[in-house]
Structure formats: C-alpha cells, structure tokens
N, C-alpha and C positions, 0 to 999 in steps of 0.2 A: 881172582876175586871179581874182576869185571865181567868175566864170562858167566859167573853165577848170577850176578845181577841181571845180565842180559837174559839169561834163561828164565829167571823169575818174571821179568817183564813180559816175556812171551807167554808164560803160563797164565798170567793175569789177563792177557788179551784173549787167549784161546780157551782157558779152562773155566771161566765164569759162566753164569747162566745168561738169560736173555738181557740182563742189565749190562751196562758198560763196566769195564774193569779199569784198574789204575793205569794211567798213561805212562809211556816210557820215559818222558822227561823226568819223572820221579827217580828212575834208576840212574840217569846221568847226574842228577843232583847228588845222589848217594856216592857215585864214583868219585866225584870231585869234592866230597865232604871234608877231606883231610887237608885240603890246600887252603890257601888264604882266600879272603873275599875277592881280592883283585884278580888273583889267578883264576878263581871260579868265573868271574865275569869274562875274562879273556878266553877261557876255554869254551864258555857258552857262545861267545861271539864267533868262534872259529868252527866249533863242532856241533853245538846245539841247533836243532831245527827251529827254535823260537828265539833267535838271537836278539830280536827287537824288543823283548819284554824285560822289565826289570825284575820280575819274580817268575821266571819261566818254569819253576819246578812243579807248579800245580795247574798249568794251562793245558786245555785239551779241546779238541773240536767236538761237535755233536756226534760224530761217528766213533769217538773213543780213541782216535789216533792223533799223534802230535801234528801240529800244523807246520809244514816245511817253510823255511824262509827263502831257500834258493835251490837250484838244481844240485849243487854240490852237497847240500845236506841230504837230498834224496840218495845220492850215490853212497855217501858214508853210511846211511842207514841200511842200505842194501848190503854193504860189506859186513856190517855187524850181524845181520840176519844170517849170512852165510857162515860166519864163525860160530854162531849159536847152533846152527844145524850140525856142524862138525862135533861140537861138544856133547850133543845128544847121544853119541855112541858110547860115552863113558858110563860105566856102571855106577848106580846111585846108592849102592849098599854101604859104601864107605865114603867118608869125606875126602876131598882132594888132598888135604894136608896129611891124613894118615896114609893115603896111597903113596905120596912122595916120600914119606918117612920110612915106610915099611917095604917099599918096592926094592927088589934086588937090582944090581947093576945091569946095564943093557946086555953085556956079554952073557950073563947067565940066562937072561930072557931068551937069547937065541940058541943056547946050548940044548942038546937033546936030553942031557941028564936033568936039567932044570925042568924041561917040559914033562919028562916022565915023573919027576918028583912032584910037580904041581897037578899032575893028572888026577890023583885021588881027591884033591880039593875041588876040582871042577865037577867030579862025580858027586861029591857030597853036596854041592850047591844045586845040582840039577833037580832034586825033588822039591825044593822050595818054590819055584815058579809053578809047579804042578798043583799046589794048594794055595792059590792066591786068596786074599781077603774078599769079603762079599763085594760083588761088583757095584759100582756107584752109577746107578741108572734111575734117577728120579723121574717119575711120570706124573703128569698133571691129569687129574680126573675130575669129573663133575659129581658133586654130592647129590643125594636125592632131594626132591622138592620139599619145602616146608610150607607152612601156612603164611609165611612172609614172602610175598611175591618178588620183592627186590633184594632178598638176602643173597649174599655172596655164596656161590655154589662151587667155587674153585677149591680143590682139595688143599689142605695145609701142607706147605713144602717141608721137607725134612730139615732139621736144624743144621746149621753150617758146621757145627762141631762133629757131625757124623761124616763129613766129606773126607775122602782119602788124603793122605799126606801130600800127594803130588799136587793137590789143588789148594793147599794151605798157603797163605801169603807169607811174604818175607817178614821176619820179626821186626817190631817197631824200633827196637834199640839199634838196629842196623841202618835205620833211615836217618837222614838229616832232619833238622827242625822244619825246614821248608817242605820236605817230603812228608813228614808226619802231619803237618797242617793240611796239605793237599789231600792226604789219605783221610783225615778226619772230616773234612768238608764233604768229600765224595761219599763217605760212609753215612754221614748225617743225612744227606739227601735221600739215601735209601731208607734209613731208619725212620725218617719223618713219614714215609709212606707205609710203614709197618713191616719192612723187610729187614733182615739182618745184613750187616755190612761185612767188609773183610776183617775189620778190627773191632767193630762194635757188634756184640752178639748178645743173645738172650742169656740171662742168668740161669744157672743150673736148677734153681728152684722153680723156674717157670716151665709149665707143660702146655704147649699150644693145643694139645688135644683135649684138655679139660676146659669146659665152658666157664667154670667159675674163675679159672686163671685168666682166661681171655677177657672176661668182664672186668676183672680187677686191673688188667693191663700188665704187660710184661715189664720186668726189671732188666735193664741192660747192664752189661759189663764190658769194659774196655780191655783189650789185650795188654799185658804188661809191657813196659818199655816206653810209654808215652811221656813226653815232657810234661812236668807238673804245670807249667803255664798254660798248656793246652788241655790238661786233664780237667781242671775245674771248669773251664769254659764249656767243654764238651758235656760234662756231667749236668750242667745247668740246663742245657738244651735237650737232654734226653728225656726230661719230664714231659715235654710236649709230645714226644713220640709215644710215650706210655699212654698219655691221655687220648691221642688219636686212635691207637689200637684198641683201647678199651671202648671208646665211643663207637667205633665201627662195629664191634661185637654187640654193644648195647642197642644200636639201631636195628641190627638183624634180629635180636631177641625180642625187643619191644614191638617190633612190627608184626609179630605173630597175631593170628586172628583173635586169640582169647584175651588179648590185652585191650581191645576196644578201639573205637574210633578216635578218642582223645589221644591215646598213646600213638596211634598211627599218624595223626596230624603232627604231634610233637616230633616223632621220628623223621617225618618229612621235612620239618623245619631244620632239624639238626643235620639231616643229610645235605641240605642246601649249604649249610655252613661248612660242612666237611668238603663239599665240592669246591667252595671258595678256598678252603685251606690247601687242597691239592693244586689248585691254580697257582697259589702263592708258591708252593714248592717247585712247580714247573718254572715259574719266573725266577726263583732263586737259582735253579740249575742253569738257566740261560745266562744269568749274570756270572755264574761260576765259569761258564765256557767262554764268554766274550769279554768279561771285564778283567783287566790285568791287575786291578787294585782290590779285588774281592778276596777278603780274608775271613778267617773264622770269627773274628770280632765283628765284622760287618754282617756275617750271617746271624750272629746273636742279636745284633741291633735290629735287623729286619724282622726277626721272629718274636720280639718281645711283645708287641700288641696282640699278635695271634696266640702267643703262649698264655696270656691272661684270659683270652676268650676260651681257649681250650680248657683251662683250669676251671672256669665257671661252669662250662658244660659238663666236665667230668664230675665236679662236686654235685651238680644236680642229678646226674645219672647215678651217682653213688647213693643219693637219697632214695631214688626210685628202687634201686636194687635192694637196699635194706628193707624198704617197705614190702617188696615182693619176696623177702626172705631168700634171696639168691646169693647172699654173702654169709660168711661165717659169723659176722658181728651183728646179727639181727637182734633186736631188742626183745625184751619179755613181752611188752604190750603188743608188738607187731605179730608175735607168734600166737597170741591168744586167739581162740576161735571166736568168730563173729556169729551171733544167732542168725544173721541174714544168710550165711553161707549154706545152712541147711536147706533153706528155701531155694537157693540157687542150684544146689545139687539136685533137689527134687525136680525143679523146672528143667534142668539139663537132662535128667533121666527121662522125663516125659517126652522130651524132644528126641529121645533115642541116642543121647550122647553118653560119654563116659562119666565116671564119678567126678573127675576134675579134668579140665582141658589141658592138653599138652603134658609137659613134665612138671606141672605145678601141683602135683598130687598132694592134697592135704594142706596147701598153702593158700594164703589170701592173695589175690591178684589186685594190684593197685590200678584201678581204672576210674574213668569218669571224674566225678567230683573230687575224689581223693587225689588224683593226679593233678587236677587244677589247684587243689589246696596246697600240694607240695610246692608247685611253682610259685604260688602266691606267697607262701611262707618264706621261700628263698628270696623272693623279690623284696619282702619287707626287711629281711635280714641284711641284704646288700643294698639297701636304698641309699646309703652314703657314697657308694661308688657309681659315678655317672655311667661309665662304660658297662658295668655289670647290670645296672638298672635298665639301660637301654636294651641290652641283650635279652634279659629275662622278660622285659615287657613285650618284646617282639615274639619271644617263644610263647608267652601266655596268650597273646593275641592269636597266634596261629593254632595253638592247641585247643583253644576254646571255640573255634569256629564250628566244628561238628556238634559240640555240646549246645551252642546257641541255636543251631539249626533244629535240633531236637526240642529245645525250649520253645522256640517260636511255633513249631508244629503243634506242640501240646497246648500252648496258651491261645493260639488263634484258630485251631481247628479241633482241638480235643482228641487228638490221636497221638499215640506213642509209637515212634519208629526207633526202637532200641534193641537191635539184634544182639548186643553184647552185654545187656543188663548193667549199664553204667549210668543211666539217667537217674536223677533224684526221685522220680516217681516210679513206683513198682506196680505193675499191672498183674493182678491175679487172674490169669486167663480161665481158670476153672470156674469162676463165678460169672455166669452169663445171664443175659437178660431173659432168655426163655425160661430159666429156672424161676424167675420172679413171678411168672404167670401162675405157677403152682404154689409157691411159698414165698410171698413177697416180704421177706425179711430185709432188714436194712444192711445186711452184709454186702449187698451190691454197692451201697454207697460208702459204707465204712471200711470195707476190706478189699474191694476190687482194686481201688487205687489208694496206695499208702505211700508214705515217705520212707526212703532209705535214710534213716537218721545219721548213719555213719558215712554216707556218701554225698553229703550236701556241700557244694562249693562254698567257700567263705563269702563270696559275693551274693549268694542267695539265702544266707542264714536269716536275714531280717525280713525277707519277703517269701519264705518258703511256703507259708500257709496260703498266701494269695496265689502263688504259682499252682499249688495243689488244687485249690478250689476253682480257679479259672478254667483249668482243663476239665475238671469233673463237671462243671456246669455246662460247658460246651459239648462235652461228650453226651450228656443226657439230651441236650437240645438237638444234637445231630442225629441221635437214634430215634427221636420222636418226630423229626422233620419239621420242627417248629420254626427254625431260622435257617437260612441258607448259609452254611459255613464252608461251602466249596470254593469260595472266592480266594484267590491267591493274595495274601497280604503283601503289599509292596512297602519298600523303604522301612524295613525293620532293622534294628541293630544286629550286627553280626559278631560282636565281641563284647567282652565285659567292660572294656575301657571306653566304650561308646557313651557319651554323656546322656543319650536318650534311653539308656538301659532301664533305669527305674521307672521312667515315665511310660515306657512300653509295657512293663509289668502291671502298673496301676491301671492303665487304660484298658488292657486286655481283661483284667479282673473285673473292672466296672462294666464293661460290655457283656461279658459272660454272665455276670450276676443279673443284670437287667434283662437279658434274653430269657434266662430260665425263670425268673420271677414272673415275667409276662406270660410265659408258657403255662405256669402253674395257676396264676390268678385269673387269666382270661380264657385260654383254650380249655383247660381242665377244671376250671371253676372250683378252686380249692376252698374259698370261703363257704360256698354252698355245700361242699362235702362235709366241712366241719360242722355246719348247722344241722346237716342230716344226722351226723353222729350224735350230736347233742339231743336231738329228738328221740332217738332210739335208745341210747345207752344211759342218758340222764333223765329219761321219762319226762321230757319237757316238750310239749304238754303230755299229760298222762291219761287223757280221756280215752285214747285209742287202746292203751294198755289195760285200763280198767275193764273195758269191754272185752278185750282178749282174755283176761283172767276169768271173767264170768263165763265165757264160752268154753274155756278149756279147763274148768275146775275139776270136772270128773276125770279128765285125763291126767292132770297134774297131781292128783291125789294118789295115783298109783306109785308103786316102787319104781325107781329110776330105770331098771332094766325092763320094765313092762310098759314104759311110756312109748307111744307111737309118735315119733318125731315127724313123720310125713303128715299125719293128721294135724299136728300142731302147726306145721308150716302152712298147711292149707288154711287153717283158721287165722293165722297171722296175715296171710295174703288177703283174705277176705276182709279183715279189719282195716288193713292199710288202704284198701280200695273203697272203703265206705265213704260215700259222698258226705260232705259237710265236715270232715276231719281235716285238720291242718296237714297231716302227713299224706293225705291223698294227693296233694299237689307236689309232693316231693319227687323230683325226677330220679332219685337214686334209691327208691324203695325196693327195687328188684335186687339190690345188693345185700339185703338183710336176710339172715338165715337163722333158723332155730337149731340149737344143739344141746346136748346133755353132758354135763361134767360131773362124773361120779365122785370127784374129790371135793370135799366140803370147802366152803369159803374159808373157814378157820384154818384148815390144814394148808390150803393154798397160800394164804397170807403168811402163815408161820414158816413155811418153807422159804418164802422170799426174804423175809426179814430175819430168818435164822433165829427165831424165838426172842432174841435179845433186842431186836430193833436195829435200825440203821444208824451208823455213826455219822457224825457231822461231816458233810462234804461228800458222802457216798451217794451213788445213784441207784435207784430201785431197778433191779434187773430180775426178770423171772428166771427161775432155775429149772432148766429142762432136764437136767441129769439127776434130779433127786428121785428117790424111790417113791412111787405113788401109793398112797394109803387111801383106799376107797372107803367111803362111808356106807356101812352096811344098812343103816336105817334111812338112807337118802330116798326122798320122794321127788316127784317132778317139780314141786315148788322150790325145793332147796337146790336142785341141780340144774335148773333152767338157766341158760345164758344165750346171748345173741352173738352172732359172728357177722363180719362185714367184709365184703370183697372190694378191694381197691385196685384199680388198674395202674399201670406204670404211666407216667412218672410220679403220680400222686402217692404211690406206695412208698416213695422215698420219705415223705413227710408222715404219712399214716402207715407206719411199718407194723410188723407183727408185734413188736415190743410195745408200741403205743396202743395197738388194739387190745393187747393183754391188760393194759392199765384201764382201758375203757371197760373191759369185761369185769375186772375186779370191782370197779365202782358200781357197775350195773348190778352185780350180784349182791353187793352190800345194800344198795337202795332197794332192790327187789325184796331182800329179806326184811327190811323195815316196812315196806309196803304190805308184804304178806302178813307180818305180825300185826300191823295196824288193822288189816282186814279181819284177822282172827279176833282181835279185841273188840272191833266194831260189831262183829257177829255176837260176841259175848254181851256187849251192851244191848244189842237188839233182843237177845234172849232174856236179859234182866228186865227189859221194858215190856215185853209181850207175853212172857211165860206166866201162867196162873200161879205157879208155885212161888215165883219171885214177886209178882204184883200183889198177891193176897197179903193183907196185913194180919199176921198171926196174933192170936190171943196170948201166945206165950212170948213174954218180953225178951227172953234170951235168944229166941229165934230171930226176932227183929234186929237185935243188936248184932248177931252174927251176919245177917244179910247186909246190914249197913257196912260192916267191916269188909265184906266181899266187894261191895260196890265201891268203897273207897280205894281198895287195893287195885281194882280194875281201872278206876279213874286215874290213879297215880301211874299205872303202867301205860295208859293211853297218853298221858302228859309226857312221860319219858320218851315214848316212841315218836310222838308227833313233834316234840321239841327237837329231838335228834334229827328227824327227817327235815324239819324246817331249817335247822342250822346247816346241814350238809348241802342242801340245795340252794338256799337263798343267801347264806352268809359265807359259804366256801366256794361252791361251783360257779354261781352266777357272777360274782365280782371278778374272779379270775378269768372267766369266759369273756367278759367285757374287756378286760385288759388285753387278752390275746387278740380279740378282734380289732382293737384299736391299733395294735402293732402291724396288722396286715394292711392298714390304710396307707396310701402314699402321702408324701408331704403336702401335696395340694388338696388332700381330702377327697379325691375322686374314688368312687366305689367300684368302677368298672375295670380297674386295673390299667387304665390308660396313662396314669401319672407315673412319674419316676419313683421306683420303690425306695423306701427308706431303710429296708433291712436286706441283709443277704440271705441266701437260701439256707445256709448253715445256721444262721441266727434264727431264722424262722423255724427250722427243725428243732433247735434247742429250746426256743420259746414254747413250742408245742409240748415237748417232753417236760419242761419245767412246769407248765400249766397242769399237766396230769399229775406230776409228782407233788405239786403243792396241794392239789385236791385230795390226793391220797393221804397226805400228811395231815391236812385239815380235818379229814374224816376219820382220823385216828387209826388208819390202816397200815401204818408203817412202824408202829411201836408194839412190840410183843406184849408188854404189860397191859397196855390199854386194850389190846385185842382180847386177851384172856378175861379181863374184867367185863368187857362188853359182852363176850360170849356167855359168861355166867348169867348176866342180866337177861340176855335174850332167851336163854334156856329156861329161866324162871318164868318169864312171861309166856313162852310157848307152852310150858307144862300147865300153867294156870288156865290158859284158854282151852287146852286139850282136855282138861278134867272138868270142864264146866257141865257137861251132860251128866257125869257121875255125881257132881255136887247137887245138881237139880234133883236127881233121884234120892240122894241122901236127905236133902231138905224135905222132900215130900214125905219120906218115912219118919222124919223127926218132928214135923209139924202136927200136933194133935188134932188141928182143925181139918186136916186133909186125910187122916187115917180112916176115920169112920165113914159110914154111908150117909150120915146126916149132913145136910147143908149147913155150913157155918153161918152165923147171924150176920157177919160183916161181908158176905159175898152175895152178889146179885144172882138172880136166876140164870141169866145168860152166861155168866162166868162159870156157874156151877155145871150147867149142861156141857159147856165146852170142856171143862175139866174132866167130866165123866167120860166124854168121848175119847179124849186123849188117854185117859186111864184104861179104858177098854182096849185100845189099840196096843197098849204096853202090857196088858194082863198076861198074854201068852208068853212073852219074853220073860217077864218077871216070875211067871209060874215055873219056868224051866231053870231059873237062876237059883241054885241051892243056897248060895251065900245070901241072896236077897230073902229067901224064906227064913233062914236063920236070923236075919237081922230084924224081921218083924217081931220075933220073939224077944228081942233084946229090950232092955229098959230104955225108954225114950231119953232119960236124963243122961245116961252114959253115951248115947249116940250124939247128943248135942255137945257133950264134952269132947268127944273125938273130933267133931267138926271145928270146935274152937282151937284145939291143939293144931289141927291141920292149917287153919288160916293164920294162926300165930307163927308157925314155922315159915310159911310163905312170906308173911310180912317181914319177919326178921331177916330172912334170906335176901329178899329184895332190897330192904332198907340198908342192910349192911353192905351189900355190894354196890349199891348206888352211892353210899357215902364214901366208900373206897374209890369209886370212880371220880367223885367230886374232888377228893383230896389229890388224886393223881392228876386230874386236869388242872387244878390250881398249881401243882408243882411244875408241870410241863408248860403251862401258860407263862410262868415266871422265868423259865429257863430256855424254852424253845419257841413256842408259837403263842403269841399274845391273843390271837383270835379265839382261843379256847376259853377266855374269861367270860365272854358273853354266854357260852354254853353252860358254864358253871352257874351263872346267875339264873338261867332258866330251869336247869335241872334241880337247883336247890329247892324250888317250890314243891317238887314232888316228894321231898323228904322232910318237909316241915311237920312238926308235931309228933315225930317218932323219937324213939330212944336214941337214935343215931343223929339227931339233928345237930348236936354240938360237935359231931365228929368222933371217931374212935380214939380212945385215949391210949390204947395199946399199940405199940409199934408193929406187932405181928399182924394186926388187922390190915395193914397196908400191903403186906407181902402175900400175894395171892399165889 
C-alpha cells in the first residue's frame, strides 16, 4: 500500500502541467493515517522531512518539493525513490491484491509447463498495447487576433477529465483529513485563477469552447470522497472562481471595437481590479507555502472581501450581457428593435462596414449612455452597501471619462469625435453646409445634429437640450469663422461626479448662445434682413410695387406660361433702384427674385391645411409631396410670387419653410391689392364713362346704375377693410413684437449688448410670428379659405364684366340709342360719346349677338340687367354674411382679433336681406 502511495506522489510530481503538483508529505500523512495522533507525530519526527511543523501534511516549498529538515531525511527520501523505481516494473492492468490472490505458487512460476500454459495468455495480451488510447499531448496555440487588443489569445486547455488514467490523482477517500485539506487549498489556488485542479474540476454542463458558457462562468464540481466539513467551505469559495472566469471573458468580449470607448474604459477598470485579484491569489499561495498555520478556513477568511467585490462586478457584468442579448435570459424589451438601429446600420454601410459589427448580428449593442445608465442604476440599487457604492462609483468615474471627453469637445468646440456612435448627439454626415447654398432648408439645423433619445445618460437628462444647443451654436460659429473656438479649454470636469459638472454645461451653453447671437445680429445683420423681407413680402411700403404693377401690367395679364420672367425681373430691378424709394437704400435688394407659381393660392393653402384646417397645437408645414394641381386659367397676376436668397448662417433663421410662409402671405396680399386695383379701375370707369355719367331719362336705368355703384362700393369696402386688417392689425403688431424680442436687455440696437434670447428661441419666435400672421389673415382654416375664395371670385367676376355691362347699358338707355343728342347732355359730352361710339362701331358690327340685341325690346334688356345685378348682390351678400358668422364663431373660440374685422365688414352688408344673418343652418355650410 505504501508503494502505491509513493508511486502516486511521483505521478503528481512528474505528470502535471506547468503548475505545481501535490507534495509528497501528503502521501506520508496518508500512510500513517491509521495510527494514533501521537504515533503520527513520532513518525513525522523520525521520517518526515518537515518534522518541525505541527501540520506538515500540507507544507511545500515554492518548487513543489518537500522541505528537508536534515540530511537523514534526504537519505530516506532517496531510498523511497529507489523503491518506487523498482515497483514501476509491475504491470498496472491488475490491482496488487488480485495479483497476490490469483498468482500461482512460485514453483509453478518456474516450471516449464506453467510457462507453456501461460504462453497463450501472453500472446493474447500482446495486441492490446498495439492499439493504445489516443495519446495525451496537449499543445498550446495562439488564437487569431480580435478587435480587442488585450484579449487572451492562449488556446483553451483540454479538460482534466480527458487526461489518461495514469495522470488521474489518488481518490480523496484514500487521503487523510489533513491531506484532503492540503489538496483543497492547492486546488483552490489554481481554480481561483481559472484553471482546473486535481480534485476540483469543471461541471459536465460547462463547455469552455462556448462563449456563452464562458460569459456565464463555469460551475465546479468536487471529486467524491471529500470530508463534509471541507466540502461546504470549499463550495462557498468556488463562487469567487466562477465570477473571476466570467469576468475575464467579459473583459475580453466587451473590449472589442464595436462596444465603444465607454465599455473599453469600463473593461480597463475591471482589468485593474482583476490584476489586484491575481496579486491577492499570489499572496495567498505564498502564505500557503511558508505559513504553517494556513488552513482552508484562513483561506476563506482572506478571500471574503474580495469575494464580495467579485460578486458586485459579476452582477454588473451580467446586466451588461443581458442588455447586449448575449445570455439566454434576455428580456422582451431588450430584444425589441430600436428605430435608431436602422440609421446606425445605414451609417455603417456607408462607411463600408457589415450589417452589424462582430457577432452581434441583429442585436443591440449596449454602448455609451446606456452603459453609463446601467452603472448608475446599479449604483442607486446598491447605495446602502458602502463597499459596493465605493466600487461602483470608481467604475462609473473611470467609464465616464471618454464620454466626458466627447462631451467637452462638443460643448466647447462644436465638434463630435464619436467613432463608435455612442455619444448622445448624433451627426447626420449626409447633410452638409455646401448643400445649404443651393437649398437652404432648415434640415441642416433640425436634422444634422439630433439627440439619441434612448442613449442619454441619466446625468444628462435634465440638461440634454442645453448640451445639444451649445454644440450646435458653436458648430455654426466655427464654420462661419465668427469666433475663435480653436483654444483648448482648460480645467474642465472629467467625470460626472465632479461638482462643477452642471456649471460647466450651463457656462458652455451661455457662451455658445452669446457667440452665435452676436454673429447673427452684428456680422450678418439679421434685423436688417427681416426688415428687408417685410418691405418685399408684406408690401411695406407699397409705392415701389404699385409702380412695378403699372410697368408690368401688359406682361402680367398674359397666361402664366406666356409670361416672360426675365423681363419682369428687369422691371423689378429697375423699380428697386429708382431714386427716392425706400427700398433703393436696401442693401439686400439683390436677393429678391421674381418667379411664377402655377398652383393657385387657394390650392396651395388647402394642401397645407388639408382642407379642414389645423388642429390646436399643430404647426403649419408646407407639403412638398402632395400632387400639384395647376390652375389652367392662371395669369401673371395670380401666379406672381417673390423669392429671397439667404446666405448661411442667416438661412438657419430664414429657412425655406419660413420663406414659404412669407410667399403665402405675399400672394394673399397681392391678390387683395390686385382686386383693389380692378375695383378702382371700375370706379374710374363709373366716374369717367359717358354711359355711366349720363343721367338717363329712364328711371329704371338710373336705379340699376345706382345698384351697380352700391355693389362696387361694398366690394371696395370689403377688400380695403380686409387689406387694412391684415396689414395694420395682424402683421404690424406681431412684427413689432418680434423686433422687440431681438433687442438685448440693455436696449442697444447694434447687437453689442448681452442677448436676452437664445438662437432656438429666436428661430421659434420667427416661425410663431409668421404662423400668427397666417392665422390672423385666415389662411390656416379651410372653411374660411373657401368662403373668402367665393367672395373674391364674385368681386373678380364683377370687375371683369364691367366692360360688358357698359355695352349693355349703352344698348338699354334710350337716350344713347338714337342719333339725337339728349337734352341733359352737353355738346362736349355728346361729341366724345360719338367718337367712342365710332371706334366701337366696327367691333359691334361684327358682333352677331350685339346685332340681335338691338332688335330686342328695351324693357326686357333692362329686366335682364336687373336680374344679373340681383344675383350678384345676393351672392356677395350671402357669402359675406356667412363669412361674418364664421368670423364671430372663430373669434369666440380661437382668435379674438377677428372681432374687429367682423365689425368693419358688417358695414358692407347693412341694408341687405342678409343683414340679420342667415336663419338656416345650411347657409353656414359652404
């Protein structure tokens, strides 16, 4: 029996890997295990090489050999080695007991018959060595490089269970309690570093080649036969070994390139803690080698604080793995697709990458703000544990350093250095400034830099808008060269726990806002730009435009496809440079251009408000994807609109969407001006034409003429009151309010004072000003637009038929039919009338309808004229009253400013049958 133990001791010395094997004093302890404790002590004092120790069964030197106490011990050990060498010649196919039991007497061993009779047995055993089991020859290899530069590249060793039987250790039940304790301590030191021991090995369910199993951590099992008092203590310490192995794999996985700088910094911090852990294991091994009182219980006591630290690290790593969907127990919400992933995939494809980085195909990678949020959440959960709070605070500080570096770069220089797309600000690289020169839409401002709403750290939730705006402001300033932002900002907070963190955000935001406001108000003269827009689009003053309309009347009367826009642009440039005009002093008059819009104003507004009007709280947005319906009867007057070129960065405030609002207001005011001009020409015709000025002897004709004059006057009142209301009661007060918000607190007008508003507030004020004007001018309500359109069409038809009415009146007046001068007409008027009549004789001679009308009865002609004017009066009065009722309704529910317009327009409907308002409900439904 002693020879077997000695042989086992040699196998553990020579058959293990590069680590130390169990020392031989363990075998001596087993050999004397059946004697009394006193006899054991005496035997160790005479035969053991470590006779001076009280518990020599687990003591060993750093080389793995027992420490000799004297020269005689060396001699005895040499003698034992010699005996072991002799016993190596015995065949290991059978146990020694069976050989001694089944072996024949020595006489038969030496007889020839016995030799001959055993000869077939030797022959039958010869083929067995010819087919030995697979050779045990583990080889260490280097695995290929990954994107994690510090990842372990040593190949995974084969499991100890695959080792041949000759290398298997002696069973635990054959060892004494002291030998078992020594074996457990030695195995635990290996297991703490992630290796299998002699008696502590991986569970069968653990596959080291599977990354998911390595991330979860191995489960260990202890060979049977261990004393129960040591079993529980050993099992309690194996959890720390599981945590270490899992954390080692976690650091290798999370250090890959696709996980971002925050995860890299976190892994670096965890790697330092794991290094300290390995230092502790080395110190424990030293104590095991030199300290004679070091037991399994002492090992447990020394590892308790570190075990708690490893548990906290393992729990945190487990949260990260669940968020990255690397474990089986991922939650439903974690597996949901994020809308931002699509943009990440597109950006990655544009850079020439794969669909998803690494082996994370189709999964969301926890990076940046999400990683910081997980650490913060874990810190809040464990805030009652001082040790865990200190550990997690340190990890949060280290992990947030690269994020804070990106944050400071963004807030103080307006640049994003985010190669892994983990910063809370996302840059749309496809939207560039050079595109703004061609189409200065506000996508550059609204979509080039946006927030990743799901990736914002908890520390930045309250100031996320300030962080976004601070960088956007400085980005514009940097591109325009208005302020030097190349200076390196010193003494900035480098972690979220710095007490100056919020002050740093607020100061950077204030500085960026002030820089961009000064750039807009002084360098690029934003107030002057807005005043220029008011001159051109709001016709304030309108003297230049009246002159332009007179010069271009012949061109604007043509169909829209026949209008020469180059000629109109030349006429506009001529008018704008006319000395004595206010706009001649405008430095931005070169930015105004003429263009034709074949879509009518009514269709354009109805597309925007979608016929039913805007709901409360909605913002007016032009729809560019709607099908265009061109107006076939459009002429130059109804299709004329202005365009305005705005340079960067003023185009951020005066964007294409705001210019569209200006154009809508301009076309509406132009339609009112044009209608007023037509009615004014009608008034001029009524006052200068002989047919209208002559007082007919027929009373019915005079009554009809007065009704025409009254209807014309009512229409002029309607148009002028509407124009006055839109310009002086809607646009002008809102304009003054907008200008007052541009002034600094100190009231300075040159922009030298500290601004009272932010750039985004200024942009919103500008949009609100235009939306308020559109709403006040009744251009955002589909019902009001339709009613107004019917009134405008009635007025336009009335003015357009005035020449025809003049001819019909001339044919209906008996004083003007015959060749005799009427008694109530002067000679001068008669001569002028005869001259005009002679000019029209050729046209009237070719007019067949006119020839037939001369033959008609004069009374029936007058009746037809009365029917015509009655229809016009009824149509105009009815729609005007519907408009008044609608204005009263919306003034009570939406815009109170409409009440003043109701009072003015009511005078145009007095004395009609609709004066009291329509009684029927269907009259209101247009």
